[in-house]
C-alpha positions in Angstrom: -38.3 9.7 -5.0 -37.8 6.1 -3.9 -41.2 5.3 -5.5 -39.9 6.1 -8.9 -36.6 4.1 -9.0 -34.4 4.8 -12.0 -32.4 1.7 -13.0 -29.5 4.0 -13.8 -29.0 4.8 -10.1 -29.4 1.2 -8.9 -32.4 -1.1 -8.2 -32.8 0.3 -4.5 -33.4 3.9 -5.9 -32.5 7.2 -4.3 -32.1 7.9 -0.7 -31.6 4.3 0.3 -27.8 4.1 0.1 -27.9 2.3 -3.2 -26.1 3.1 -6.4 -25.4 0.1 -8.4 -22.8 -1.9 -6.5 -21.1 1.1 -5.0 -21.7 2.3 -1.4 -23.2 5.8 -1.2 -20.0 7.2 0.4 -18.0 6.2 -2.7 -20.2 8.4 -5.1 -18.3 11.5 -6.6 -19.6 15.0 -5.9 -20.4 15.3 -9.6 -23.1 12.6 -9.1 -25.0 14.7 -6.6 -24.6 17.9 -8.7 -26.1 16.0 -11.6 -29.2 15.4 -9.6 -30.1 19.0 -10.1 -32.9 19.5 -12.6 -31.6 20.7 -16.1 -32.1 24.3 -15.6 -29.8 24.4 -12.6 -27.0 22.3 -14.0 -23.8 23.9 -15.4 -23.4 26.0 -17.2 -26.8 27.5 -16.3 -26.3 28.2 -12.7 -22.5 28.5 -11.8 -23.1 30.2 -8.5 -25.5 27.5 -7.3 -23.1 24.8 -8.4 -20.2 26.5 -6.7 -22.1 26.7 -3.5 -23.2 23.1 -3.6 -19.7 22.0 -4.4 -18.2 23.8 -1.3 -20.9 22.3 1.0 -20.5 18.8 -0.5 -16.7 18.9 -0.5 -16.6 18.8 3.4 -18.8 15.7 3.4 -16.7 14.2 0.6 -13.5 14.7 2.7 -15.1 12.9 5.6 -16.4 10.2 3.4 -13.0 9.6 1.7 -11.4 9.4 5.2 -13.9 6.8 6.3 -13.5 4.8 3.2 -9.6 4.8 3.6 -9.8 3.9 7.3 -10.4 0.2 6.9 -7.4 0.0 4.6 -5.2 2.2 6.8 -5.7 -0.1 9.8 -5.8 -3.4 8.0 -3.1 -5.5 9.8 -2.2 -7.4 6.7 -1.1 -4.3 4.7 -0.4 -1.6 7.4 3.3 -0.5 7.6 5.4 1.9 9.5 3.4 4.3 11.7 0.1 2.5 10.8 1.6 -0.8 12.1 2.9 1.0 15.3 -0.6 2.2 16.0 -2.1 -1.3 15.7 0.7 -2.5 17.9 -0.2 0.2 20.5 -3.8 -1.0 20.4 -2.6 -4.5 21.3 0.0 -3.3 23.7 2.8 -4.9 21.6 6.0 -2.9 21.3 8.1 -3.0 18.1 11.2 -3.1 20.4 11.6 -6.5 22.0 12.7 -6.7 25.7 15.9 -8.7 25.0 18.8 -8.6 22.7 18.2 -10.9 19.9 20.8 -13.4 18.7 23.2 -12.9 15.7 23.4 -9.2 16.5 19.9 -8.6 15.1 18.3 -5.3 16.0 15.7 -5.5 18.9 13.6 -3.1 16.8 11.4 -5.4 14.6 11.0 -4.8 11.0 7.4 -4.6 9.6 7.0 -8.2 8.6 8.2 -9.6 12.0 6.3 -6.9 14.0 3.1 -7.9 12.1 3.6 -11.5 13.0 4.1 -10.6 16.6 0.9 -8.6 16.7 -1.0 -11.4 15.1 0.5 -13.9 17.6 -0.5 -11.7 20.5 -4.1 -11.4 19.2 -4.1 -15.2 18.8 -2.9 -15.6 22.5 -5.6 -13.2 23.8 -8.2 -15.2 22.0 -6.9 -18.6 22.8 -9.4 -20.9 24.7 -6.6 -23.0 26.3 -7.1 -26.1 24.2 -4.4 -27.9 22.1 -6.7 -27.9 19.1 -7.1 -24.1 19.0 -3.4 -23.7 19.6 -2.7 -25.7 16.4 -5.2 -23.4 14.6 -3.4 -20.3 15.8 0.0 -21.8 14.8 -1.2 -22.7 11.3 -2.6 -19.2 10.8 0.9 -17.8 11.6 3.0 -20.4 9.8 0.9 -22.1 7.1 4.0 -23.9 5.8 5.3 -24.9 9.3 4.5 -27.7 11.6 4.1 -27.9 15.4 4.0 -31.0 17.6 3.1 -30.7 21.3 4.3 -33.4 23.6 2.7 -33.1 27.2 5.3 -34.5 29.6 2.5 -34.8 32.3 4.7 -32.8 34.8 3.6 -29.3 34.0 6.1 -29.1 31.1 5.6 -29.7 27.4 8.0 -30.3 24.5 7.2 -28.0 21.5 8.7 -29.5 18.3 8.7 -27.0 15.5 9.6 -27.1 11.8 9.4 -24.5 9.1 11.4 -21.6 7.7 12.2 -19.3 10.7 14.5 -16.3 10.8 16.8 -16.1 13.9 14.6 -13.2 15.3 11.4 -15.3 15.0 13.2 -18.2 16.7 14.1 -15.8 19.5 10.5 -14.6 19.7 9.4 -18.2 20.0 11.8 -19.2 22.6 11.1 -16.2 24.6 7.4 -17.2 24.8 6.1 -14.3 22.6 4.5 -16.5 19.9 3.1 -19.8 21.1 0.2 -19.5 23.6 1.1 -21.1 26.9 -0.9 -22.1 29.9 0.1 -20.3 33.2 2.5 -22.4 35.2 3.5 -24.6 32.3 7.0 -24.8 31.0 7.7 -25.1 27.3 10.9 -26.7 26.0 11.3 -25.6 22.3 13.0 -27.8 19.6 13.5 -26.8 16.0 14.1 -29.5 13.4 12.9 -31.5 10.4 9.8 -33.7 10.4 9.2 -36.5 11.1 11.0 -36.6 14.5 12.6 -39.9 15.7 10.4 -41.9 17.9 9.1 -45.5 18.7 5.6 -46.8 18.5 4.4 -44.3 15.8 4.9 -44.1 12.1 3.3 -40.9 10.6 4.3 -37.6 9.3 5.3 -36.3 12.7 7.1 -39.2 14.3 8.8 -42.2 12.7 11.5 -44.8 13.5 15.0 -45.5 12.3 16.1 -44.4 8.8 13.2 -42.0 8.7 12.9 -40.0 11.9 15.2 -37.0 12.6 16.8 -36.6 16.0 15.9 -33.4 17.7 
């Protein structure tokens, strides 16, 4: 049948998975029943149509499940049990292993849990370079800023600005957000940019009357 393409059913024709701009699994059962020749369409052959409907319904249920699968496990929109499942895949618990400050529950809400899962994925994919660390940070906190000061003694000062809830600050200071090389100690500081410092004058570090003390 592909040698006689009907424009109504897409330029790729029958049997090639094409139907306009829709994937073949999105087609309704009625589409396939309408492929019957005229003498077998309703109301002429109700039993044949009923049989085909029962057979096609099982495949339709599977197709609908497959179509919804991407949405159900989309980290950006998953909530509740769906998010818990994605956390299990990444070995990230919704309950943090410490008591957060300000009497916040150790069981994370969806938004914070989603951020922790994304941070864990970023840490697992991190190549160990400062440049890629900045990329990971910017993906997690697009409106925040991070400045890394290597102290050349196996420690680094991590200067952070942005809008952070107390639980997110706790996650950061407990080493659950920012990728860290093994054996390197991070000292975290939260504040407003630019930070106070000498010999520099840019958006991150500035001198008197402009720079903020950490």
